[in-house]
Short mmCIF file of the C-alpha atoms (twelve columns), coordinates in Angstrom:
data_MODEL
# 
_entry.id   MODEL 
# 
loop_
_atom_site.group_PDB 
_atom_site.id 
_atom_site.type_symbol 
_atom_site.label_atom_id 
_atom_site.label_alt_id 
_atom_site.label_comp_id 
_atom_site.label_asym_id 
_atom_site.label_seq_id 
_atom_site.Cartn_x 
_atom_site.Cartn_y 
_atom_site.Cartn_z 
_atom_site.pdbx_PDB_model_num 
ATOM 1   C CA . MET A 1   -0.122  0.142   -0.187 1 
ATOM 2   C CA . ASP A 2   1.028   3.305   -0.856 1 
ATOM 3   C CA . VAL A 3   1.319   5.503   1.899  1 
ATOM 4   C CA . SER A 4   0.445   8.726   0.464  1 
ATOM 5   C CA . SER A 5   -2.464  7.516   -0.571 1 
ATOM 6   C CA . PRO A 6   -5.746  9.181   0.684  1 
ATOM 7   C CA . GLU A 7   -6.932  6.661   2.292  1 
ATOM 8   C CA . SER A 8   -3.701  6.282   4.287  1 
ATOM 9   C CA . ARG A 9   -3.236  9.687   5.026  1 
ATOM 10  C CA . ASN A 10  -5.146  10.043  7.860  1 
ATOM 11  C CA . PRO A 11  -5.992  6.678   9.023  1 
ATOM 12  C CA . THR A 12  -8.341  7.364   11.861 1 
ATOM 13  C CA . GLY A 13  -10.025 9.613   10.194 1 
ATOM 14  C CA . VAL A 14  -9.920  11.905  13.428 1 
ATOM 15  C CA . ASP A 15  -8.541  15.615  12.937 1 
ATOM 16  C CA . HIS A 16  -4.803  16.116  15.185 1 
ATOM 17  C CA . GLY A 17  -4.124  19.008  12.739 1 
ATOM 18  C CA . SER A 18  -1.289  18.969  10.660 1 
ATOM 19  C CA . SER A 19  2.204   18.258  11.929 1 
ATOM 20  C CA . VAL A 20  4.898   20.709  13.040 1 
ATOM 21  C CA . ALA A 21  7.357   19.471  10.735 1 
ATOM 22  C CA . SER A 22  4.989   19.113  7.741  1 
ATOM 23  C CA . ARG A 23  4.342   23.056  7.558  1 
ATOM 24  C CA . ARG A 24  7.833   23.755  8.044  1 
ATOM 25  C CA . GLY A 25  9.308   20.963  5.848  1 
ATOM 26  C CA . GLU A 26  11.830  20.159  8.307  1 
ATOM 27  C CA . VAL A 27  11.605  16.725  8.633  1 
ATOM 28  C CA . SER A 28  10.321  14.702  6.000  1 
ATOM 29  C CA . PRO A 29  11.588  11.155  3.852  1 
ATOM 30  C CA . GLY A 30  13.185  13.168  1.151  1 
ATOM 31  C CA . ASN A 31  14.052  16.200  3.605  1 
ATOM 32  C CA . ALA A 32  14.443  15.238  6.555  1 
ATOM 33  C CA . ALA A 33  17.029  16.631  9.250  1 
ATOM 34  C CA . THR A 34  19.947  14.464  9.495  1 
ATOM 35  C CA . SER A 35  22.548  14.262  12.483 1 
ATOM 36  C CA . ARG A 36  26.196  13.561  11.642 1 
ATOM 37  C CA . PRO A 37  27.512  13.036  15.251 1 
ATOM 38  C CA . SER A 38  30.671  11.873  16.639 1 
ATOM 39  C CA . ASP A 39  29.454  9.488   19.099 1 
ATOM 40  C CA . ALA A 40  27.829  6.509   17.463 1 
ATOM 41  C CA . THR A 41  26.055  5.348   20.820 1 
ATOM 42  C CA . SER A 42  24.050  8.528   21.701 1 
ATOM 43  C CA . THR A 43  21.954  11.765  19.720 1 
ATOM 44  C CA . ALA A 44  20.188  14.141  20.859 1 
ATOM 45  C CA . TYR A 45  16.832  16.203  20.039 1 
ATOM 46  C CA . PRO A 46  16.840  20.036  19.247 1 
ATOM 47  C CA . GLY A 47  14.041  20.505  21.557 1 
ATOM 48  C CA . GLU A 48  13.349  24.203  20.214 1 
ATOM 49  C CA . ALA A 49  11.249  23.042  17.276 1 
ATOM 50  C CA . TYR A 50  7.999   22.713  19.408 1 
ATOM 51  C CA . ASP A 51  5.314   25.327  19.175 1 
ATOM 52  C CA . GLU A 52  2.278   23.351  19.705 1 
ATOM 53  C CA . THR A 53  0.534   21.401  22.491 1 
ATOM 54  C CA . TYR A 54  0.096   18.094  22.370 1 
ATOM 55  C CA . ASP A 55  -2.133  15.129  24.271 1 
ATOM 56  C CA . VAL A 56  0.793   12.935  24.285 1 
ATOM 57  C CA . PHE A 57  4.999   12.885  23.836 1 
ATOM 58  C CA . LEU A 58  6.737   10.170  23.296 1 
ATOM 59  C CA . ALA A 59  10.602  9.453   23.162 1 
ATOM 60  C CA . GLY A 60  12.302  6.328   22.583 1 
ATOM 61  C CA . SER A 61  14.252  3.903   20.084 1 
ATOM 62  C CA . LEU A 62  12.127  2.988   16.745 1 
ATOM 63  C CA . PHE A 63  12.541  -0.146  15.075 1 
ATOM 64  C CA . MET A 64  11.778  -1.823  11.949 1 
ATOM 65  C CA . ASP A 65  9.547   -5.025  12.392 1 
ATOM 66  C CA . LEU A 66  9.378   -7.913  10.414 1 
ATOM 67  C CA . VAL A 67  6.544   -10.215 11.813 1 
ATOM 68  C CA . PHE A 68  6.287   -13.616 11.048 1 
ATOM 69  C CA . ALA A 69  2.655   -15.079 12.509 1 
ATOM 70  C CA . GLY A 70  1.036   -18.468 12.159 1 
ATOM 71  C CA . LEU A 71  3.679   -20.416 12.700 1 
ATOM 72  C CA . PRO A 72  3.007   -24.439 13.572 1 
ATOM 73  C CA . HIS A 73  6.338   -24.429 16.727 1 
ATOM 74  C CA . ALA A 74  9.259   -22.899 17.542 1 
ATOM 75  C CA . PRO A 75  11.919  -22.782 14.685 1 
ATOM 76  C CA . VAL A 76  14.190  -25.729 14.800 1 
ATOM 77  C CA . LEU A 77  18.094  -26.351 13.806 1 
ATOM 78  C CA . GLY A 78  18.816  -27.569 10.908 1 
ATOM 79  C CA . THR A 79  14.844  -27.279 9.311  1 
ATOM 80  C CA . GLU A 80  12.791  -24.476 7.884  1 
ATOM 81  C CA . THR A 81  9.586   -23.555 8.767  1 
ATOM 82  C CA . TRP A 82  7.325   -21.234 7.099  1 
ATOM 83  C CA . ALA A 83  5.081   -18.863 8.346  1 
ATOM 84  C CA . ASP A 84  1.054   -18.627 7.588  1 
ATOM 85  C CA . ALA A 85  1.454   -15.051 7.564  1 
ATOM 86  C CA . MET A 86  3.767   -12.053 7.230  1 
ATOM 87  C CA . GLY A 87  3.942   -8.360  7.922  1 
ATOM 88  C CA . CYS A 88  6.188   -5.123  7.567  1 
ATOM 89  C CA . CYS A 89  5.760   -2.037  9.810  1 
ATOM 90  C CA . PRO A 90  7.580   -0.154  12.582 1 
ATOM 91  C CA . GLY A 91  8.254   -0.925  15.950 1 
ATOM 92  C CA . GLY A 92  9.612   0.000   19.072 1 
ATOM 93  C CA . VAL A 93  8.092   3.141   20.605 1 
ATOM 94  C CA . ALA A 94  6.419   3.406   17.005 1 
ATOM 95  C CA . ASN A 95  3.612   1.118   18.505 1 
ATOM 96  C CA . MET A 96  2.777   3.438   21.406 1 
ATOM 97  C CA . ALA A 97  2.558   6.433   19.128 1 
ATOM 98  C CA . VAL A 98  0.785   4.890   16.332 1 
ATOM 99  C CA . ALA A 99  -2.044  3.635   18.881 1 
ATOM 100 C CA . THR A 100 -2.496  6.835   20.890 1 
ATOM 101 C CA . SER A 101 -2.686  8.359   17.378 1 
ATOM 102 C CA . ARG A 102 -5.412  5.893   16.210 1 
ATOM 103 C CA . LEU A 103 -7.365  6.757   19.867 1 
ATOM 104 C CA . GLY A 104 -7.522  10.286  18.578 1 
ATOM 105 C CA . ALA A 105 -4.935  11.304  20.661 1 
ATOM 106 C CA . ARG A 106 -2.407  14.615  19.870 1 
ATOM 107 C CA . THR A 107 0.833   12.651  19.405 1 
ATOM 108 C CA . SER A 108 4.075   14.161  19.420 1 
ATOM 109 C CA . LEU A 109 7.251   11.331  18.896 1 
ATOM 110 C CA . ALA A 110 10.886  11.799  19.158 1 
ATOM 111 C CA . THR A 111 13.269  9.436   18.023 1 
ATOM 112 C CA . ILE A 112 15.653  8.825   15.867 1 
ATOM 113 C CA . PHE A 113 15.397  7.652   12.450 1 
ATOM 114 C CA . GLY A 114 18.156  5.413   10.155 1 
ATOM 115 C CA . ASP A 115 19.592  7.242   7.066  1 
ATOM 116 C CA . ASP A 116 18.471  4.378   4.609  1 
ATOM 117 C CA . PHE A 117 15.003  3.076   2.834  1 
ATOM 118 C CA . TYR A 118 13.862  1.528   6.796  1 
ATOM 119 C CA . GLY A 119 13.988  5.124   7.887  1 
ATOM 120 C CA . ASP A 120 11.845  6.389   5.029  1 
ATOM 121 C CA . PHE A 121 9.155   3.956   5.394  1 
ATOM 122 C CA . CYS A 122 9.027   4.780   9.359  1 
ATOM 123 C CA . HIS A 123 9.332   8.186   8.764  1 
ATOM 124 C CA . GLU A 124 6.587   8.607   6.384  1 
ATOM 125 C CA . SER A 125 3.682   5.950   7.816  1 
ATOM 126 C CA . LEU A 126 4.174   7.759   11.312 1 
ATOM 127 C CA . GLU A 127 4.272   11.471  9.860  1 
ATOM 128 C CA . VAL A 128 2.227   10.944  7.013  1 
ATOM 129 C CA . GLY A 129 0.302   7.811   7.514  1 
ATOM 130 C CA . GLU A 130 -0.651  8.458   11.428 1 
ATOM 131 C CA . SER A 131 -0.444  11.693  11.552 1 
ATOM 132 C CA . ILE A 132 2.050   12.082  14.319 1 
ATOM 133 C CA . ASP A 133 4.073   14.540  14.946 1 
ATOM 134 C CA . LEU A 134 7.887   14.382  14.367 1 
ATOM 135 C CA . SER A 135 9.430   17.923  14.717 1 
ATOM 136 C CA . GLY A 136 11.231  16.865  17.233 1 
ATOM 137 C CA . SER A 137 13.477  13.695  15.482 1 
ATOM 138 C CA . ILE A 138 16.251  12.995  13.588 1 
ATOM 139 C CA . ARG A 139 18.500  11.315  11.287 1 
ATOM 140 C CA . LYS A 140 20.832  9.278   12.233 1 
ATOM 141 C CA . TYR A 141 23.807  10.067  9.522  1 
ATOM 142 C CA . ARG A 142 25.016  6.475   8.122  1 
ATOM 143 C CA . ALA A 143 23.340  4.585   10.343 1 
ATOM 144 C CA . HIS A 144 20.857  1.919   9.644  1 
ATOM 145 C CA . THR A 145 17.678  1.714   10.943 1 
ATOM 146 C CA . PRO A 146 17.136  -1.018  14.194 1 
ATOM 147 C CA . VAL A 147 15.507  -4.677  12.664 1 
ATOM 148 C CA . THR A 148 12.997  -7.169  14.935 1 
ATOM 149 C CA . VAL A 149 12.152  -10.069 13.431 1 
ATOM 150 C CA . SER A 150 9.285   -11.237 15.511 1 
ATOM 151 C CA . LEU A 151 8.111   -14.956 15.618 1 
ATOM 152 C CA . SER A 152 4.632   -15.764 16.469 1 
ATOM 153 C CA . TYR A 153 3.481   -19.192 18.046 1 
ATOM 154 C CA . ASP A 154 1.884   -21.028 20.282 1 
ATOM 155 C CA . GLY A 155 -0.308  -17.669 21.421 1 
ATOM 156 C CA . ASP A 156 2.878   -15.904 22.104 1 
ATOM 157 C CA . ARG A 157 5.842   -14.461 20.506 1 
ATOM 158 C CA . THR A 158 9.509   -14.766 20.871 1 
ATOM 159 C CA . MET A 159 11.681  -11.660 18.772 1 
ATOM 160 C CA . ILE A 160 15.186  -11.523 17.675 1 
ATOM 161 C CA . SER A 161 16.801  -7.755  17.126 1 
ATOM 162 C CA . HIS A 162 19.968  -6.085  15.538 1 
ATOM 163 C CA . GLY A 163 21.189  -3.129  15.759 1 
ATOM 164 C CA . HIS A 164 23.293  -0.366  16.605 1 
ATOM 165 C CA . VAL A 165 20.629  1.718   19.090 1 
ATOM 166 C CA . SER A 166 21.242  5.070   20.132 1 
ATOM 167 C CA . LYS A 167 20.353  6.559   23.185 1 
ATOM 168 C CA . VAL A 168 17.284  8.412   22.989 1 
ATOM 169 C CA . GLY A 169 17.720  11.792  24.287 1 
ATOM 170 C CA . VAL A 170 16.571  15.655  24.489 1 
ATOM 171 C CA . ALA A 171 19.163  18.524  24.306 1 
ATOM 172 C CA . ASN A 172 17.251  21.083  26.404 1 
ATOM 173 C CA . PRO A 173 15.352  19.046  29.001 1 
ATOM 174 C CA . GLU A 174 13.088  22.724  29.512 1 
ATOM 175 C CA . ALA A 175 12.450  22.784  25.993 1 
ATOM 176 C CA . ILE A 176 10.079  19.490  25.993 1 
ATOM 177 C CA . PRO A 177 6.726   20.277  24.347 1 
ATOM 178 C CA . GLN A 178 3.444   21.617  26.173 1 
ATOM 179 C CA . SER A 179 1.207   17.801  26.501 1 
ATOM 180 C CA . LYS A 180 -1.172  16.387  28.786 1 
ATOM 181 C CA . ALA A 181 0.641   13.251  29.054 1 
ATOM 182 C CA . PHE A 182 4.464   12.096  28.879 1 
ATOM 183 C CA . PHE A 183 5.798   8.864   28.520 1 
ATOM 184 C CA . ALA A 184 9.246   7.047   29.047 1 
ATOM 185 C CA . SER A 185 10.522  3.371   29.863 1 
ATOM 186 C CA . ILE A 186 12.801  3.766   32.167 1 
ATOM 187 C CA . GLU A 187 15.507  1.380   33.216 1 
ATOM 188 C CA . SER A 188 17.985  0.131   36.566 1 
ATOM 189 C CA . GLY A 189 20.627  2.662   36.506 1 
ATOM 190 C CA . MET A 190 19.607  5.126   33.569 1 
ATOM 191 C CA . SER A 191 17.848  8.732   33.475 1 
ATOM 192 C CA . VAL A 192 15.658  10.401  31.023 1 
ATOM 193 C CA . PRO A 193 17.516  14.055  31.925 1 
ATOM 194 C CA . TRP A 194 13.551  15.320  30.613 1 
ATOM 195 C CA . LEU A 195 11.489  13.530  33.244 1 
ATOM 196 C CA . ALA A 196 11.781  16.089  36.140 1 
ATOM 197 C CA . GLN A 197 10.538  18.258  33.813 1 
ATOM 198 C CA . ALA A 198 7.519   16.338  32.953 1 
ATOM 199 C CA . ARG A 199 6.635   16.127  36.391 1 
ATOM 200 C CA . SER A 200 7.321   19.442  37.140 1 
ATOM 201 C CA . SER A 201 4.774   20.946  34.382 1 
ATOM 202 C CA . GLY A 202 1.583   19.488  35.765 1 
ATOM 203 C CA . ALA A 203 1.309   16.384  33.239 1 
ATOM 204 C CA . LYS A 204 1.023   12.999  33.571 1 
ATOM 205 C CA . VAL A 205 4.475   11.031  33.591 1 
ATOM 206 C CA . PHE A 206 3.536   7.615   32.257 1 
ATOM 207 C CA . ALA A 207 6.519   4.787   31.904 1 
ATOM 208 C CA . ASP A 208 6.782   0.967   31.696 1 
ATOM 209 C CA . THR A 209 10.587  -0.409  31.737 1 
ATOM 210 C CA . GLY A 210 12.590  -3.454  30.142 1 
ATOM 211 C CA . TRP A 211 13.976  -7.149  31.424 1 
ATOM 212 C CA . ASP A 212 16.755  -6.414  33.289 1 
ATOM 213 C CA . SER A 213 19.854  -7.852  31.849 1 
ATOM 214 C CA . SER A 214 21.766  -7.428  34.705 1 
ATOM 215 C CA . GLU A 215 19.593  -9.573  36.356 1 
ATOM 216 C CA . LYS A 216 19.647  -7.774  39.735 1 
ATOM 217 C CA . TRP A 217 16.508  -6.670  39.637 1 
ATOM 218 C CA . ASP A 218 16.774  -3.966  42.420 1 
ATOM 219 C CA . LEU A 219 13.819  -1.721  42.434 1 
ATOM 220 C CA . THR A 220 16.186  0.970   43.772 1 
ATOM 221 C CA . ASN A 221 17.977  1.446   40.755 1 
ATOM 222 C CA . LEU A 222 14.999  2.780   39.107 1 
ATOM 223 C CA . THR A 223 16.215  5.974   40.293 1 
ATOM 224 C CA . ASP A 224 12.946  7.528   37.495 1 
ATOM 225 C CA . LEU A 225 10.134  6.206   39.669 1 
ATOM 226 C CA . ALA A 226 10.124  8.735   41.412 1 
ATOM 227 C CA . TYR A 227 9.300   10.854  38.695 1 
ATOM 228 C CA . VAL A 228 6.312   8.215   37.222 1 
ATOM 229 C CA . ASP A 229 3.258   9.262   38.468 1 
ATOM 230 C CA . VAL A 230 1.667   5.862   36.435 1 
ATOM 231 C CA . PHE A 231 3.881   2.598   36.250 1 
ATOM 232 C CA . MET A 232 2.880   -0.561  33.914 1 
ATOM 233 C CA . PRO A 233 5.151   -3.196  33.921 1 
ATOM 234 C CA . ASN A 234 4.310   -6.095  32.845 1 
ATOM 235 C CA . ALA A 235 4.027   -9.324  35.082 1 
ATOM 236 C CA . ALA A 236 7.260   -10.826 34.589 1 
ATOM 237 C CA . GLU A 237 9.074   -7.952  35.319 1 
ATOM 238 C CA . ALA A 238 6.825   -6.459  38.416 1 
ATOM 239 C CA . MET A 239 7.204   -9.590  40.210 1 
ATOM 240 C CA . ALA A 240 10.585  -9.555  39.594 1 
ATOM 241 C CA . PHE A 241 10.796  -6.196  40.976 1 
ATOM 242 C CA . THR A 242 9.076   -6.335  43.882 1 
ATOM 243 C CA . LYS A 243 10.385  -10.371 44.977 1 
ATOM 244 C CA . THR A 244 6.979   -11.473 44.539 1 
ATOM 245 C CA . ASP A 245 5.011   -14.454 43.050 1 
ATOM 246 C CA . ASN A 246 2.148   -13.327 41.914 1 
ATOM 247 C CA . ALA A 247 0.791   -9.973  39.801 1 
ATOM 248 C CA . LEU A 248 -1.511  -8.177  42.917 1 
ATOM 249 C CA . ASP A 249 1.340   -8.535  45.312 1 
ATOM 250 C CA . ALA A 250 4.072   -6.804  42.602 1 
ATOM 251 C CA . ALA A 251 0.840   -4.261  42.193 1 
ATOM 252 C CA . ARG A 252 0.410   -3.302  45.978 1 
ATOM 253 C CA . ARG A 253 3.953   -3.375  46.691 1 
ATOM 254 C CA . LEU A 254 4.474   -0.975  43.506 1 
ATOM 255 C CA . SER A 255 1.794   1.222   44.422 1 
ATOM 256 C CA . ASP A 256 4.260   2.481   47.150 1 
ATOM 257 C CA . HIS A 257 6.219   3.923   44.776 1 
ATOM 258 C CA . VAL A 258 3.756   5.750   42.494 1 
ATOM 259 C CA . GLU A 259 0.347   7.454   42.268 1 
ATOM 260 C CA . LEU A 260 -1.376  4.357   39.969 1 
ATOM 261 C CA . ALA A 261 0.589   0.974   39.332 1 
ATOM 262 C CA . VAL A 262 -1.159  -0.896  36.146 1 
ATOM 263 C CA . VAL A 263 0.683   -4.729  35.742 1 
ATOM 264 C CA . THR A 264 -0.800  -6.104  32.720 1 
ATOM 265 C CA . GLN A 265 -1.234  -9.934  32.322 1 
ATOM 266 C CA . GLY A 266 -1.819  -10.603 28.399 1 
ATOM 267 C CA . LYS A 267 -4.233  -12.241 27.367 1 
ATOM 268 C CA . ASP A 268 -6.012  -12.068 31.085 1 
ATOM 269 C CA . GLY A 269 -6.245  -8.626  31.579 1 
ATOM 270 C CA . ALA A 270 -4.747  -6.219  33.994 1 
ATOM 271 C CA . ILE A 271 -4.462  -5.396  37.783 1 
ATOM 272 C CA . ALA A 272 -4.066  -1.321  38.888 1 
ATOM 273 C CA . VAL A 273 -3.316  -0.448  42.334 1 
ATOM 274 C CA . ASP A 274 -4.164  3.077   43.421 1 
ATOM 275 C CA . GLY A 275 -1.028  4.371   45.430 1 
ATOM 276 C CA . GLY A 276 -3.062  6.867   47.314 1 
ATOM 277 C CA . THR A 277 -6.339  4.468   48.376 1 
ATOM 278 C CA . GLY A 278 -4.686  1.203   47.874 1 
ATOM 279 C CA . ASP A 279 -7.630  0.833   45.445 1 
ATOM 280 C CA . ILE A 280 -8.146  -2.475  42.974 1 
ATOM 281 C CA . VAL A 281 -9.411  -2.836  39.703 1 
ATOM 282 C CA . GLN A 282 -8.717  -5.890  38.237 1 
ATOM 283 C CA . VAL A 283 -9.911  -6.644  34.683 1 
ATOM 284 C CA . GLN A 284 -9.987  -9.299  32.376 1 
ATOM 285 C CA . GLY A 285 -9.371  -9.424  28.834 1 
ATOM 286 C CA . ILE A 286 -11.471 -9.948  25.701 1 
ATOM 287 C CA . ASP A 287 -12.266 -12.922 24.197 1 
ATOM 288 C CA . VAL A 288 -10.910 -12.668 20.716 1 
ATOM 289 C CA . GLN A 289 -9.050  -15.292 18.172 1 
ATOM 290 C CA . SER A 290 -5.115  -14.501 18.473 1 
ATOM 291 C CA . VAL A 291 -3.211  -14.275 15.301 1 
ATOM 292 C CA . ASP A 292 -0.070  -12.083 16.653 1 
ATOM 293 C CA . PRO A 293 0.416   -10.633 19.852 1 
ATOM 294 C CA . THR A 294 3.718   -8.114  19.086 1 
ATOM 295 C CA . GLY A 295 2.816   -4.860  20.592 1 
ATOM 296 C CA . ALA A 296 0.050   -5.949  22.565 1 
ATOM 297 C CA . GLY A 297 1.549   -4.511  25.552 1 
ATOM 298 C CA . ASP A 298 2.722   -1.047  24.179 1 
ATOM 299 C CA . ILE A 299 -0.934  -1.150  22.669 1 
ATOM 300 C CA . PHE A 300 -2.740  -1.536  26.359 1 
ATOM 301 C CA . ALA A 301 -0.647  1.427   27.923 1 
ATOM 302 C CA . ALA A 302 -1.440  3.561   24.898 1 
ATOM 303 C CA . GLY A 303 -5.224  2.907   25.682 1 
ATOM 304 C CA . VAL A 304 -4.468  3.700   29.824 1 
ATOM 305 C CA . MET A 305 -2.991  7.047   28.761 1 
ATOM 306 C CA . VAL A 306 -5.410  8.238   26.308 1 
ATOM 307 C CA . GLY A 307 -8.086  7.270   29.082 1 
ATOM 308 C CA . LEU A 308 -6.690  9.146   31.521 1 
ATOM 309 C CA . ILE A 309 -6.535  12.248  29.956 1 
ATOM 310 C CA . SER A 310 -9.771  12.027  28.814 1 
ATOM 311 C CA . GLU A 311 -10.614 11.842  32.615 1 
ATOM 312 C CA . LEU A 312 -11.975 8.516   32.500 1 
ATOM 313 C CA . ASP A 313 -12.143 6.683   35.800 1 
ATOM 314 C CA . VAL A 314 -9.301  4.017   36.726 1 
ATOM 315 C CA . ARG A 315 -11.433 0.998   35.612 1 
ATOM 316 C CA . SER A 316 -12.551 2.425   32.416 1 
ATOM 317 C CA . ALA A 317 -8.899  3.427   31.934 1 
ATOM 318 C CA . VAL A 318 -7.992  0.246   32.046 1 
ATOM 319 C CA . THR A 319 -10.381 -1.340  30.546 1 
ATOM 320 C CA . LEU A 320 -9.906  0.966   27.217 1 
ATOM 321 C CA . GLY A 321 -6.402  -0.270  27.357 1 
ATOM 322 C CA . THR A 322 -7.449  -3.858  27.360 1 
ATOM 323 C CA . VAL A 323 -10.107 -3.690  24.384 1 
ATOM 324 C CA . ALA A 324 -7.631  -1.837  22.173 1 
ATOM 325 C CA . ALA A 325 -4.835  -4.404  22.929 1 
ATOM 326 C CA . GLY A 326 -7.368  -7.236  22.663 1 
ATOM 327 C CA . LEU A 327 -8.193  -5.997  18.759 1 
ATOM 328 C CA . SER A 328 -4.631  -5.549  18.407 1 
ATOM 329 C CA . VAL A 329 -3.734  -9.194  18.702 1 
ATOM 330 C CA . GLN A 330 -6.309  -9.986  15.968 1 
ATOM 331 C CA . TRP A 331 -4.189  -8.179  13.144 1 
ATOM 332 C CA . MET A 332 -0.347  -8.755  12.294 1 
ATOM 333 C CA . GLY A 333 2.148   -6.662  13.599 1 
ATOM 334 C CA . GLY A 334 2.376   -4.206  16.243 1 
ATOM 335 C CA . SER A 335 1.840   -0.781  15.424 1 
ATOM 336 C CA . PHE A 336 -0.494  -1.592  12.011 1 
ATOM 337 C CA . SER A 337 -2.373  -3.486  14.736 1 
ATOM 338 C CA . ALA A 338 -3.549  -0.816  16.393 1 
ATOM 339 C CA . PRO A 339 -7.378  0.223   16.575 1 
ATOM 340 C CA . SER A 340 -8.909  3.164   16.241 1 
ATOM 341 C CA . ILE A 341 -11.665 4.612   18.407 1 
ATOM 342 C CA . PHE A 342 -13.986 3.969   15.587 1 
ATOM 343 C CA . GLU A 343 -13.238 0.696   15.452 1 
ATOM 344 C CA . VAL A 344 -13.146 0.288   19.589 1 
ATOM 345 C CA . GLY A 345 -16.775 2.155   18.825 1 
ATOM 346 C CA . ASP A 346 -17.530 -0.610  16.526 1 
ATOM 347 C CA . TRP A 347 -16.559 -3.770  18.780 1 
ATOM 348 C CA . TYR A 348 -18.280 -2.144  21.714 1 
ATOM 349 C CA . GLN A 349 -21.780 -1.815  18.989 1 
ATOM 350 C CA . ARG A 350 -21.804 -4.908  17.849 1 
ATOM 351 C CA . HIS A 351 -21.146 -7.021  20.285 1 
ATOM 352 C CA . GLN A 352 -23.730 -9.858  21.136 1 
ATOM 353 C CA . ALA A 353 -23.695 -8.821  25.160 1 
ATOM 354 C CA . LYS A 354 -24.553 -4.746  24.112 1 
ATOM 355 C CA . GLY A 355 -27.304 -4.100  26.087 1 
ATOM 356 C CA . SER A 356 -27.013 -6.296  29.486 1 
ATOM 357 C CA . VAL A 357 -26.236 -4.736  32.373 1 
ATOM 358 C CA . GLY A 358 -22.920 -6.240  32.864 1 
ATOM 359 C CA . PHE A 359 -21.931 -5.074  29.636 1 
ATOM 360 C CA . GLU A 360 -22.759 -1.853  29.566 1 
ATOM 361 C CA . THR A 361 -21.091 -1.055  33.174 1 
ATOM 362 C CA . ALA A 362 -18.166 -2.699  31.463 1 
ATOM 363 C CA . TYR A 363 -17.978 -0.993  28.622 1 
ATOM 364 C CA . GLY A 364 -20.919 2.014   28.486 1 
ATOM 365 C CA . PHE A 365 -18.460 4.524   28.442 1 
ATOM 366 C CA . ILE A 366 -16.993 3.961   25.176 1 
ATOM 367 C CA . PRO A 367 -19.625 5.531   22.826 1 
ATOM 368 C CA . ASP A 368 -18.609 8.891   24.158 1 
ATOM 369 C CA . LEU A 369 -15.468 8.625   23.579 1 
ATOM 370 C CA . VAL A 370 -16.146 7.918   19.945 1 
ATOM 371 C CA . PRO A 371 -16.278 10.995  17.555 1 
ATOM 372 C CA . ASP A 372 -19.448 11.730  15.262 1 
ATOM 373 C CA . LEU A 373 -17.925 11.941  12.104 1 
ATOM 374 C CA . ARG A 374 -20.054 11.058  8.753  1 
ATOM 375 C CA . SER A 375 -16.799 9.507   7.194  1 
ATOM 376 C CA . ARG A 376 -14.002 7.498   7.911  1 
ATOM 377 C CA . ARG A 377 -10.392 5.970   6.825  1 
ATOM 378 C CA . ARG A 378 -9.549  2.536   7.665  1 
ATOM 379 C CA . PRO A 379 -5.919  1.651   9.071  1 
ATOM 380 C CA . ARG A 380 -3.536  0.866   7.567  1 
ATOM 381 C CA . ARG A 381 -2.499  -3.070  8.457  1 
ATOM 382 C CA . ALA A 382 1.566   -4.533  7.835  1 
ATOM 383 C CA . ILE A 383 1.948   -6.569  4.238  1 
ATOM 384 C CA . PRO A 384 4.521   -9.004  3.482  1 
ATOM 385 C CA . THR A 385 6.950   -6.087  2.250  1 
ATOM 386 C CA . VAL A 386 7.435   -2.263  2.667  1 
ATOM 387 C CA . GLY A 387 6.006   -0.925  -0.582 1 
ATOM 388 C CA . PHE A 388 4.592   -1.908  -4.115 1 
ATOM 389 C CA . ARG A 389 5.869   -0.768  -7.443 1 
ATOM 390 C CA . GLN A 390 3.355   1.800   -8.964 1 
# 
């Protein structure tokens, strides 16, 4: 599919306004701002390019995802295994950026694009296809875009990645844009310089974490947790950091450090614990046929963010996350599997339990989130190549 086609310019149909970069011509696939750093491991963003207010600002590493789904079993050495389906799409931080944009949030992303065709594809897909502001993003001179190969089988996935992933930063932490919500991934022993400024702005700061390669799992090493309002690790990470053996106890321990701890449990939904009141919210996942779970955790987090900045209560925000994540696993890939807010609305309207007390109590908030538009475009989905010739 040509991402410059009318159907894919704004797949959600939600008008976020034209992006800063598009108007200025500062960063585009053929005219991208290019960094030529002497340090091959660190790149900073200009920061002063922002002149608008956003709903969500994210910074993180971008990957080109190649996803293989429908494998009959794990690959076996010395053999060849054929997948039923394959898809290509931007990955990494792009998963969450696409999801927040499709759910109706004005989204700005600061990341690094490789100086290659994959970088072109990802940049155009995000800026033109998904209406995401990239004015704080750059290209890295003579660097290739990191690649992840995701293999989906037995209801889960494993990933193989390669690339020289740069440390994502902002040159002037005080020049971050105005935003209702900020997101970053925090790591043991690492610091995100702009988080303190984001927290002091009065916005909500959301964060997740990754697997601790040191295997120490020391919560005191997550120093940036002090600046986080809503922390959203998966169950394995949460239990490892809190030295607990179940997701609920892990969420309770984490809620001692943040305003809201949300622990994801894959197809089993999520648990949230309020750090102030101790109130517990448990939400089950929706019943769908899973094709590929790649990026579902990121899309869940996007739903929670959009829900909370839309002033939903905690239960409804977590429910929006579970619905968005559940709908996403029916499609290939991470970012391009994210549902639009219209598709969330369609799921509600077409559900066989619509009208029942239990269903309306859990999901009755959804229609109020869906814009009343006469026309909308279908979201772009992952296909097995990055573009066919005309």
